C-alpha positions in Angstrom: 202.4 16.9 115.0 204.0 14.1 117.1 203.9 16.4 120.2 200.2 16.8 119.7 199.6 13.0 119.4 201.5 12.5 122.6 199.3 15.2 124.1 196.2 13.6 122.9 197.1 10.5 125.0 197.6 12.6 128.0 194.3 14.3 127.4 192.5 11.0 127.2 193.9 10.1 130.8 191.9 12.9 132.0 188.9 10.4 131.9 190.3 8.7 134.9 189.0 11.7 136.9 185.7 9.8 137.0 187.2 7.6 139.8 185.6 10.2 142.2 182.7 8.0 143.0 181.4 10.0 145.9 181.4 13.7 146.7 181.2 15.3 150.1 178.0 16.8 151.4 179.2 20.2 151.1 179.9 19.8 147.4 176.7 18.0 146.8 174.8 20.8 148.5 176.6 23.6 146.5 175.9 21.7 143.3 172.2 21.4 144.2 171.9 25.0 145.0 173.5 25.8 141.5 170.9 23.5 139.8 168.1 25.1 141.7 169.1 28.6 140.6 169.5 27.3 136.9 165.9 25.9 137.1 164.5 29.1 138.6 166.2 31.2 136.1 165.1 29.1 133.1 161.4 28.9 134.5 160.7 32.5 134.0 161.6 32.8 130.2 159.9 29.3 129.6 156.6 30.7 131.1 157.1 34.0 129.5 157.5 32.4 126.0 153.8 31.5 125.9 152.4 35.1 126.8 151.1 37.4 124.1 153.7 39.9 125.0 156.7 41.3 123.2 160.2 40.3 124.3 162.6 43.1 123.5 160.9 43.9 120.2 162.7 41.2 118.2 160.5 38.1 117.8 157.8 39.9 115.7 160.5 40.8 113.1 161.3 37.0 112.6 157.6 36.2 112.6 156.8 38.7 109.9 159.6 37.0 107.6 157.8 33.6 108.0 154.6 35.4 107.3 156.0 36.6 104.0 156.5 32.8 103.0 153.0 31.8 104.0 151.6 34.7 102.0 153.7 33.8 99.0 155.6 37.1 99.2 159.4 37.3 98.5 161.5 36.8 101.6 164.3 39.0 100.0 163.6 42.1 97.9 165.0 45.5 97.0 162.7 47.3 99.3 165.1 49.1 101.5 162.3 49.7 104.0 162.1 45.9 105.0 165.5 44.6 104.1 166.0 41.0 105.6 169.5 40.4 106.4 169.0 37.0 107.9 169.6 33.6 106.1 166.5 31.8 105.0 166.4 28.3 106.7 164.9 29.5 110.2 162.0 31.2 108.3 161.1 28.2 106.3 161.3 25.9 109.3 159.0 28.1 111.3 156.5 28.3 108.4 156.6 24.4 108.0 156.2 23.7 111.7 153.3 26.3 112.0 151.6 24.8 109.0 151.9 21.2 110.7 150.9 22.3 114.2 148.5 25.1 113.5 150.6 27.3 116.1 151.4 30.9 115.2 155.0 31.1 113.9 155.8 33.5 116.9 155.3 30.7 119.6 156.8 28.0 117.3 160.0 30.0 117.2 159.8 30.7 121.0 159.4 27.0 121.8 162.3 26.1 119.4 164.4 28.6 121.3 163.6 27.1 124.7 164.4 23.5 123.3 167.7 24.9 121.8 168.7 26.4 125.1 168.5 23.0 126.9 170.1 21.3 123.8 172.9 23.6 124.0 173.6 22.8 127.6 173.6 19.1 126.8 175.9 19.8 123.9 178.3 21.6 126.3 178.2 18.6 128.6 179.1 16.4 125.7 182.0 18.7 124.6 183.6 18.4 128.2 183.2 14.6 128.1 184.8 14.5 124.6 187.7 16.5 126.0 188.2 14.1 128.8 186.4 15.9 131.5 184.7 14.2 134.4 181.0 13.7 134.6 180.9 16.0 137.5 182.8 18.7 135.6 180.5 18.2 132.6 177.4 18.5 134.7 178.6 21.7 136.2 179.5 23.1 132.8 176.0 22.3 131.5 174.2 23.6 134.6 176.3 26.8 134.7 175.7 27.5 131.0 172.0 27.0 131.3 171.9 29.4 134.4 174.2 31.8 132.6 171.9 32.0 129.5 168.7 32.2 131.4 169.9 34.7 134.0 172.2 37.2 132.2 170.9 36.9 128.7 167.3 36.0 129.4 165.8 38.1 126.6 167.3 35.6 124.3 165.9 32.5 126.0 162.3 31.6 124.9 162.4 34.4 122.2 161.5 33.9 118.5 165.1 34.2 117.3 167.2 31.6 115.3 170.5 32.3 117.2 170.3 29.8 119.9 168.9 27.0 117.6 172.1 27.5 115.4 174.3 27.6 118.5 172.9 24.3 119.8 173.4 22.5 116.5 176.9 23.8 116.0 177.9 23.0 119.7 176.5 19.5 119.2 178.7 19.1 116.0 181.6 20.5 117.9 181.3 17.7 120.6 181.3 15.0 118.0 184.4 16.6 116.3 186.1 16.8 119.7 185.4 13.2 120.4 186.2 11.8 116.9 188.6 14.1 115.1 189.8 11.3 112.9 186.5 10.0 111.9 184.8 10.8 108.5 181.7 11.7 110.4 183.7 14.6 111.8 183.8 16.0 108.2 180.1 15.7 108.1 179.8 17.5 111.2 181.8 20.4 109.6 179.4 20.4 106.8 176.4 20.6 109.1 178.1 23.5 110.9 178.1 25.3 107.6 174.4 24.4 107.0 173.6 25.8 110.5 175.2 29.2 109.2 172.3 29.5 106.8 170.0 29.2 110.0 171.9 32.1 111.6 175.1 33.5 110.1 176.9 35.3 112.9 178.3 32.2 114.7 182.0 31.9 113.5 184.0 31.1 116.7 182.8 27.5 117.1 183.5 26.6 113.4 187.0 28.2 113.6 187.6 26.3 116.9 186.6 23.0 115.3 188.6 23.5 112.2 191.6 24.2 114.4 191.1 21.2 116.5 191.1 19.0 113.3 194.1 20.8 112.0 196.2 20.2 115.0 195.5 16.5 114.9 196.1 16.2 111.0 197.0 19.2 108.9 195.9 17.5 105.8 192.5 16.5 107.5 192.1 20.0 108.8 192.7 21.5 105.1 190.1 19.0 103.9 187.5 20.0 106.5 188.1 23.7 105.7 187.6 23.0 102.0 184.3 21.0 102.9 183.1 23.8 105.1 183.8 26.6 102.6 182.4 24.4 99.7 179.3 23.8 101.6 178.8 27.6 102.2 179.6 28.2 98.5 176.9 25.6 97.4 174.5 27.2 99.9 175.1 30.6 98.6 174.6 29.5 94.9 171.3 27.8 96.0 170.1 31.0 97.6 171.2 33.0 94.6 169.2 30.7 92.3 166.1 30.7 94.6 166.1 34.4 95.5 168.2 36.1 93.0 170.3 39.3 93.4 167.9 40.5 96.2 169.4 37.9 98.5 172.8 39.4 98.4 171.5 42.9 98.4 169.8 42.2 101.7 172.5 40.0 103.3 175.0 42.7 102.6 173.1 45.4 104.5 175.6 48.1 105.3 176.1 48.9 109.0 177.6 51.6 111.1 180.8 50.4 113.1 182.3 52.2 116.2 185.5 51.0 117.9 184.3 52.5 121.1 181.2 50.3 121.0 183.3 47.0 120.8 185.3 48.0 123.9 182.2 49.1 125.6 180.8 45.6 125.3 183.8 44.1 127.2 181.8 45.0 130.4 179.4 42.2 129.6 182.1 39.6 130.0 181.8 40.1 133.8 179.0 37.5 133.8 181.2 34.8 132.4 184.4 36.1 134.0 184.6 33.6 137.0 184.2 30.6 134.8 186.5 32.0 132.2 189.3 32.9 134.7 189.2 29.5 136.2 189.2 27.7 132.7 192.2 29.8 131.5 194.2 29.2 134.7 193.6 25.5 134.4 194.4 25.4 130.7 197.6 27.1 131.1 198.6 24.6 133.7 197.5 21.8 131.4 199.1 23.5 128.3 200.8 20.4 127.2 197.4 18.5 126.7 195.2 19.2 123.6 192.3 19.8 126.0 194.3 22.7 127.7 195.3 24.2 124.5 191.9 23.9 122.8 190.3 25.7 125.8 192.7 28.6 125.5 192.3 28.8 121.8 188.6 28.6 121.8 188.2 31.3 124.5 190.6 33.6 122.7 188.7 33.1 119.4 185.4 33.7 120.9 186.5 36.7 122.7 188.0 38.3 119.6 184.8 37.5 117.4 182.6 38.7 120.2 184.5 42.2 120.4 184.7 42.3 116.5 181.0 41.8 116.1 180.2 44.2 118.9 181.7 47.0 116.8 178.5 47.1 114.7 175.4 48.9 115.6 172.4 46.6 116.3 174.6 43.8 117.6 173.2 42.7 121.0 174.6 40.5 123.7 173.7 37.3 121.8 177.1 37.9 120.2 178.6 36.6 123.6 176.9 33.2 123.5 179.9 31.5 121.8 182.1 32.9 124.5 179.8 31.4 127.1 180.1 28.1 125.5 183.9 28.2 125.4 183.9 29.4 129.1 181.6 26.5 130.1 183.7 23.9 128.3 186.8 25.1 129.9 185.2 25.3 133.3 183.9 21.7 133.0 187.3 20.4 131.9 189.0 22.3 134.7 186.6 21.2 137.6 187.6 17.7 137.8 191.2 18.4 137.4 191.6 21.5 139.6 194.6 19.9 141.2 196.5 20.5 138.1 196.8 24.0 139.4 199.8 24.0 142.0 198.1 26.1 144.6 195.1 23.7 144.6 197.1 20.6 145.5 197.9 22.0 149.1 194.3 23.1 149.6 192.7 19.8 148.5 190.6 19.1 145.3 187.2 18.8 146.8 187.6 21.8 149.1 188.6 23.8 146.0 185.6 22.4 144.1 183.2 23.7 146.7 184.8 27.1 146.7 184.5 27.3 142.9 180.9 26.4 142.8 180.2 28.9 145.8 181.9 31.6 143.6 179.7 30.8 140.7 176.6 30.9 143.0 177.6 34.1 144.5 178.0 35.9 141.2 174.5 34.9 140.2 173.1 36.2 143.4 175.0 39.5 143.2 172.5 40.9 140.6 169.6 43.4 140.6 167.8 41.1 138.1 165.1 39.7 140.3 162.2 38.8 137.9 163.0 35.1 138.1 162.6 35.1 141.9 159.5 37.2 141.8 158.0 34.8 139.2 158.4 32.0 141.5 157.4 33.6 144.8 155.3 36.8 144.0 151.6 36.8 143.4 151.7 40.6 142.5 154.3 39.8 139.8 151.7 37.6 138.1 149.0 40.2 138.5 151.4 42.7 136.8 151.8 40.2 133.8 148.0 40.1 133.6 147.9 43.9 133.4 150.5 43.9 130.7 148.5 41.4 128.7 145.4 43.5 129.0 147.4 46.6 127.9 148.6 44.6 124.8 145.0 43.7 123.9 144.0 47.4 124.2 146.9 48.6 122.1 146.2 45.9 119.4 142.6 47.0 119.1 143.7 50.7 118.9 146.2 49.9 116.2 143.7 47.7 114.3 141.2 50.7 114.1 143.8 52.9 112.4 143.3 52.9 108.6 146.2 52.3 106.2 149.8 51.1 107.0 151.1 51.6 110.5 154.6 51.2 111.9 154.7 50.5 115.7 157.7 51.1 117.9 156.8 47.7 119.3 156.2 45.6 116.3 154.3 42.8 117.9 151.4 45.1 118.6 151.2 45.8 114.9 151.4 42.2 114.0 148.7 41.2 116.5 146.6 44.0 114.9 147.0 42.4 111.4 149.1 45.2 110.1 151.6 44.3 107.4 155.4 44.8 108.0 156.3 47.8 105.9 159.0 49.8 107.8 162.0 48.6 109.8 163.5 51.6 111.6 166.8 50.0 112.4 167.4 48.9 108.8 166.3 52.3 107.4 168.5 54.1 109.9 171.6 52.0 109.0 171.0 52.6 105.2 170.6 56.3 105.7 173.8 56.5 107.9 175.8 54.6 105.4 174.6 56.3 102.3 172.6 53.5 100.6 169.5 55.7 100.6 169.0 59.4 101.4 166.8 60.8 104.2 164.9 62.9 101.5 164.0 59.7 99.7 162.8 58.2 102.9 160.7 61.1 103.9 159.2 61.2 100.3 158.2 57.5 100.4 156.8 57.7 103.9 154.6 60.6 102.6 153.5 58.7 99.5 152.7 55.6 101.5 150.7 57.7 104.1 152.5 55.6 106.7 151.5 56.3 110.3 153.9 56.0 113.1 152.4 54.8 116.5 154.0 54.7 119.9 152.9 51.7 121.9 152.8 51.5 125.6 156.1 50.0 126.6 154.5 47.8 129.2 153.5 45.4 126.3 157.2 44.4 126.3 158.6 42.2 129.2 162.4 42.7 128.4 162.5 45.0 131.4 161.5 42.1 133.7 165.0 40.5 134.3 
């Protein structure tokens, strides 16, 4: 551990990189262009969040779960048609905020997601500073992360989903742990990470990286932090078991089909973070003797492995890559003010290389067929199209409301707007049939007994195609 303590001292000296009080006009211009792009990309999902339209058919499901709480219905049950495999905290928070504000849980969740997106960017900034990165590097990291989330993974920004809220909380805890690994409050931050897992349970790379950081500084403290984290999870599971009974574990352990080819197929999504990740890894290797350099390598590796592992499962979407984007952003921010640690950069000049790096990031954003953010800002016909989609949603809602009995819509928000209860989850049922938990014969018999009507909704009610 002595080597790491020596390295910690070297890592702290990275803060001297703030001695760059002025930047050239070229670098300032490049940074401003990147900031402008981030704002443009974020503006579209921020506006879209308040429209009565579906966003990749996911937010309605989360809203329905909060509706169960409001109606006094069980959040978890043995009803295999509506299995809830998400932890409970997000639904209770949505219901509470909706009760206080009088705003539908759908829009409460969307606003929380927007706030969390910005909060995650600020947490990335704090992580870079905690590792000794410059203010300029931290700013670049935060802006790049915001632009990346809003541009490439826009269907998750401003969507009623708990993922980004949990990500923001965990990244904020990570920033504190990175800055104060020997503080007792770092152990509290570990416990908060565990609690965030009951808001969204699929975030694992950030907690692992945090525990690794603590272990590298003090093995006993790392072990204690691990015990605290595991203990907090155990207490949380015990509380959920007491509150919800065996149905909680039945639902959370929803069987899922896995395909190795699917995991490798998702490697292509890393192209969007590849420029930042490559820069971060090259810098980290050159700074391998510092804790910051090693942490960046370990964090990126952990996040990449967990991303690919989670991608093996059916139904896992590109939100699984968010921890990797956080790792890449932190590495990019640490590297940016210290690029001359790379031998080739020294002969080229630090600031000139910084301009090139920012331009590479800008070009990657511009090399895309996703034009909705630009159309939102500059096209009146785009807004006219949105009005047409809202009219279609209104018509579809009226049509579904007029159908007697239970209805399952392929776009669930139309059914929810029509006041139809949530009675059938096609993904859940498909997974249960594929894994043998229930049989197709039983599914067909129950659908017949329920007199369940399946209705196709005009796909224009969903704006996920506008990217």
